[in-house]
N, C-alpha and C positions, 0 to 999 in steps of 0.2 A: 687728483685722480688720474690714474694711468689709462689711456684710451688704447686699447689692443685690437687690432684687426687681425683675424686669422685668415690666411690664404693658404689653406691646406686642402688638397684634392681629396685625401682620403677622409671620407665622411665620418668613420669611427673615430679616427685620431682626432679630427676637427672638433667633433662633439664631446669627445672625452676631456680634451683640454679646456673647452669652454665651460662644461660642467664642473671640472675641477675648480677652476679659477672663481667661477660663481659661487662655489660653495664655501670658500674660505671665510672663517669667522670675521676677520678684519678686512674683508675684500674692499679695496680700493681700486678696483679695475672695472672699466666699462669695456665690455667685450663684444665683438661683432664676429660671429662665426657661424650664423645660420643664414640660409638662402632667405632672400628678401629683405634682410636688415642691412643697413649701411652705416657706417661710422664715419662721420665727417672729421677731418684732420686728426688721425690717430698719431699717437706719440711713438708707437711701436707696431710694426708689422711682423707677424710670425709666418714664415713661408715654409713649406716644403720644397725639395728641389724642383719637381715639375712645374709648380706656380711661379717659382723664382725665375726659371729659365725662360718661361712664356713672357716675362715682363722686361722691357728694356729699362735700364737704370735711369735714364732720364725722364721715363714716365712715372716713376715712383714719386711719391710726395716726399717733402723734405722731412724724413723721420727716420728713427732707427729701425734697422732691419735685422731680423733674427732668423736663422736657418735651423730648421730641424733635420739633422743630418740623418738620413735612412740608410746609411752604409756606402757613401760615395767613395770613390777611390781618393787617396789623399791629394794627389796633385789637382784633380778636378775641384775638391773642397777648397784648396788653397786659391785656385783661380777664382772661384765664386767670391770668397772672402774679400780679395782684392778687387775684382771688377765691380761687385755691387756694393762695396765698402759696408760690409756687414759688421754689426756692433756685437753680434753674438752667435754662437753655434752651440747646439746641445743635440746629444744623441737620442734615439727612441727609448733607450734603456734609462735615461735619465729619471731618478727619483721625482715624484711630482712636487715635493716641497722645494726642490731646486728650480723647477719652472719658474715658480712665483718669485723666487729670490732672483733668478736671472733677469726677469722683467723688471724688478725693482732697481737692480744694479744699472742695467742699459738704460732705464729712464733717467738715471742721474747723470747720464754721460760717460759711463765707464763701459769697458769691454768685457764680455763674457766669452772668451776663448780659451780653450785648455792651454796649459803651459807647453805641452807637446806641440801643438799646432803653432804656437807663438815661436817656438825655437825654429821650427821648420821654416816659417815665414822669414825669420831673421837669416837663416842659412841661405835661402833662396835670394833675398835682397843683397846679402854680402857677396855672393857669386855674381849678381848682375853688376854690382858696383866695380868688382874687380874686372869684369869683361869690359865695362865702359872705360875704365883706366886703360886697359890694354889697347882697345881702340883708339884712345887719344894718342898712343905713342905710335901708332901705325903711320908710316909715310905713304901717301897715295902718289903713285907715279902717273 
């Protein structure tokens, strides 16, 4: 069973995701998303940006983290992926059936991040490595 904790401030989105996942015919999710309920040792936590930004990475349990991107700027999204070591990102217009697939994929240790974002992450890392190589060649006087 996949234990999913929902940390989404928007109550409508939170309740919609919880209701959808609970209604799946072959549901193998244990979901926490309503006030008063707590889920111990979740496998996955699904965040929205405000909830994620209020949380320090070291305060999070050792589990996969997925972000519901509500229209963040690309640079901010890339920062959040790296800083919080996110295992997945999906947008608010993601079809519901892909949300459950995302949770299943991430629960197996795989990433759920668009190819476009992965390419941009690679470009960013490549630039940083080039900069590090240049800094190694600089002579300090």
